C-alpha angles and dihedrals in degrees: 000000000000124000124235118239093240093053092047090049091056093050112118101182126200110211114222124187110239095203140041114285116247117254112270095018116147107250090205091064100043090110096049103105093186092061099051114112102188110104095216103033110147128201125186122216115218132173144168088237123108087277090068091050088053090049091238111159131170133200132209115218124188125209111180104315097333124095127203131193112225131173112261088231087064094046092050098039093098142277095299092058091048092049090048091052092049092049090048091053091048090051092049092051092045097052096040112096116228129210114269115254124243120284088243091060092046092052090044092056089048091053092049092050091048092052091049091051096046100039104083101212091052092042092054089062102035093045087082087075090057090047090054090052091045095053092041088056091052089051093049091048090052093049094046091053095049099258121141113245112225100180149295129250125195120195134205092242088065092255123123144187131214116193121200133168125227142083111347091222138027138071094310093059092044093052092046092052094044095050097069104072095034094044100083091051093048091048088050089050090053090048091051089052091053090049089050088057092048099252099130094140091042089055092056093049090047090055089050089053092049091051090050090055092047090052089068091060100044113116105183138054098244090051089051090051092048094052094045093049093048093046094046091052092052093046090051091053095046095042106038111021130081122263093253091056092044090054092049091051091049091054092045092051091048094050090047093053092048096046096034092055091067102053097060089058091059090044089052093054092047090054091047091050089053091048094245099117106062091139098042123132090255093053091045089053089049091056092045097048107021089236114127117262092238088065091057092048088054090050091051089052093046093052096044094047090047091052090049092050096046095039092048090050091052092049094047094041093239118153115229 
């Protein structure tokens, strides 16, 4: 039932914490909603006004840095109502455009991503993210061409394997094999497009959803660990941190996908030159099509550099 403006204006609420205060919390600030750090802290507003007589109570729920007023009846209706409210808040945050960050921050995230890609010790660890995108692209290519996806394996040496069932030759197999090396760049291009539209937070939640779907196809323990760590990190950023930090992370991830998609192509050709990549995607495409593997390496490089150029232009607002 709705509340009249006059009744709401006379409301003098007393804010009462609905849970035990954390150890060391300042009792003098227990009522300061803006300083609370818990993402699901709930306060109930009570009063001796006519609202109390009508048993009307409201709760304040925080998700990240956004607060929502919900009826206490909703917050206490059970776990399904609470889950529904959380999902509603996530959806609202994801589809709400945010202001673009400063050019300095955008360039700063680009510089950080470039250092991570070029500095070998950092690259050896962060390359797992590119491997996840690589194998996810193989899986998507298989599904789009009607092949049956059997599973995905991610290994500690940053290699991976996607197994699908279908015809051993033909366009479906060619598309599936080709999608791997170009996938991270295309994903980065899609992320840049979302950033261009202002959906930085939505991008992060979309990546969380993609990782959740990939989790269903993982077939080894290291792959499970890689997906869970990546997903947990993204959930932490989107749930607990401030919008400015969320936006910075979204730009850093996008730059990393765009820049990180290029280096594996060069690494692939070095391995092929040394004779260590007989079963690579390029060599598989050569056997499937009769076209030399070097041609496919060049195609990988062309697509990834094109995605980097176009995606970078979208992010920086440069017209091509």
